[in-house]
Every structure is written in C-alpha cells, then in structure tokens.
N, C-alpha and C positions, 0 to 999 in steps of 0.2 A: 019895595024899596026900603021900607022901614026895617025889614029883616037884615038887609045888607048894612044899614046904618048901625043897627044893634051889634052886628058882628064886628064891624069896624071899631065900635066902642070897646068891645072885648079885647081887640088887638091893641088899642091904645092903653087899656088898663094893664095888659101884659107888659107893654113898654114902660108904663109908669112904675110898675112893680120892679122891673129890672133896674131902672134908673135909681129908684129909692134904695135898692139893695146894693147898688154899685156893681152889678153883675152884667156880664155880656152873654150873648146868645148867637148861635150859628145854626144853620139848617142844612139838611140833605133831603132833597125831594126827588121823587120819581113821578108818580101820576099827576101831581099838582103842577109840575113844570115851572116852578118859580113863584107860584101864587102865594105860598106861605111867606116867602121873603118879601114879596110886594106888600102884603098886609102888615107885616111887622115894621116895614119902613115907611108906611103911609104918613105917620105923624112927623112933624118937624122935630128935629133933634134926635131922631132915631139912631144917628151915628154914635150916640153916647152908649148904646147897648147892643146894636146889631153889627156883628163883624163881617158876615158874609155867608155864602152858601154854595152848595154844589147841586146842580141839577143832574141827577144820575138816572136819566130816562132809560138808557140802554144798559144791559147787564155788564157790558165791557167797561163802562164808567164806574159801576158799582165795584167791580173786581179790580180795576186798574187804579183809579184815583182814590176810591174810598177803601181799598184793600179788603173788601168783603171776600171771604174765601169762596172760590168757585165750588168747592165741595159743599159748603153751606147752601149755596144756591141750588146745586144739583139735588141735595137731600131734601130741603124744605121749600125751595122755590124763591124767586125774587119777591113774591108777594107772600110774606110770612112774618111772624113775630121775630124770628131769629134774624132775618135780613134787616128788618126795621131797626132792631137794637144795634146790630153791627154798623149800620149806616149812621145812627146817632152817635155812637161811640167814636167812629172815625171822624165825623164832622167836628166833634168836640176836640179831638186830638189834633187834627190838621189845622184848625183855625184857632186853637188855643183859647176857646171860649169857656166860660163857667158852665153854661148849659148848652145843650144842643137838642134840636128836634129833628125827627125824620118822619117821612110819609112814604109809604109804598102801597100800591093798590091797583085795582082794575076800575078805572073811571067809566068805561063804556064808550060807545055802545058795543064795541067788540072786545075781544081779549079774554072772554070767559074760558075757564079751564075746569076740568073735573074737580069738584069740591070747592071751587073758587068762582062763584058767580060774579057777575058785574056788580060793583058796589063793595066787594070785599076790600077792606083797607086795614092797614096796620099803622099805628102812630106810636112812635117811641120818644121818650125823653131820657137823656143822660145828663145827670146833674150831680153836684157835690153830695147831696143828701140821698143819693141812690138813683136807680134806673127803673123805668116802668115802660111797659108796652101795652097798648090796648088794641083790641080787634073790633072792627065795626062792619056792619052789613048795611050800607046805605042803599036806598031804593029809588034814587032820583035819576035824572038824566046826567049826562057827562058833566055839565056845568054845575049842577046841584051836588053831585057826588064830590067833586073837587072842592067846592065851597064848604061842604060839611066836613071834609077831611081837614081843611085848614082851620076851621072853627074848633074842631076836636083837639087839634094840636095846641092851639092857643089856650084852650081851657085847661090843658095839662100844665101849662106854665102858671096860670092863675091858681090852680089847685095846689101846685107845688109851693107857691108862696103862701097860700093859706095854711098849709101844713108846716111850713118853715117860717113862720111869721117873724122869728128872731133874726132872720136874714135881712128883713126890711128895716132900714134905719129911721124912717119917718112914720109917724102914726096917723097921718092924714089919708092913708090909702084904705079904701073900703074893699073888703074881700067878699065877693058874691059869686062863688063858683056855680055854674049851671050844669045840669046833667046833659051829657051828649051820649049818643049811641044807644 
C-alpha cells in the first residue's frame, strides 16, 4: 500500500509542477486503459492542468481518432516507440495541451508477440521542449505492469520539469526524479 501512496505522491507532484508552470497535459493510453488519466486527476484541482485523454485500446482508434498511420503500425507494430510517439503527438494536437503522454504496451497475461514479451511497454512525452520515448520491460502481473507504466509516464513529466526548471513559475516545488525502467 505504501508503494501505491508513493506513486500517487509522484502523480500529485507532476500535477503541482504543471500548475506551477501554468501548463496543461493530455494523454493517449492503450494498455493502461485510462489509469494514467485517473492518477493524474486524483488530486483536487486537477482540472487546472488536465485536459483529457483518449483510450486507444484497439488499433482502429489509434488510426482513426489519433491519426496514427496504418503503415506505421504495419511496419513497427502498435507496441513500438514509433507508435507511442505518434500517439503522444496526436493527443497534444487534438486536445491542444502543452504536454502529452502516451502509453502502449503488452500488460499481460496474454498478447505476447515475437520480440515483444509480456511487459514490453513504450511511454512517450510530447512537449514544447522536445519529445522523448522510453522502452520498458516490466516483469510483473497485468496490474503491476500497468501501474509501472503509469508511474514511468508520470516520472517523464517530473523529469521534464526538472530539466526545464525555467518553465516553473514558483520556487517551492522540489524536484526529485526517480529512476524507472
């Protein structure tokens, strides 16, 4: 339980950083099915920074609503760095947010593909200061893999603000990025 509370503290810190910077965020989620959005909106007042999200569990939603190229999915797969980045870019554009996060992966216990075992996850951040995507190989059960993916995404926001401290208008925010993955 303490681990979940610590994770929620990180989500609240991400929200505090967004508020302090006067920036907004949106999400595009696949394997986490809305969990990232739930964590980011757990704190009262989250409407000051969280605009919304797209749960693109099926590839048809990725290609239709998020405009991820079907060719990209054919070439790299829906669980890929390329797809994660395309999802984050689209969420940022569609919802007109300052930052956007995306998560795509194989939470388990089924869905393993050649070269992509259960736990394979890609998390992307699209932001004014640039874009990044990270690959993770989580080794938990479905619930654990999904929670680790959400925490990894939240850490990307915290790290972003640590690296772009000039974006934060208030000095009372403590930056303590933790290692994930």
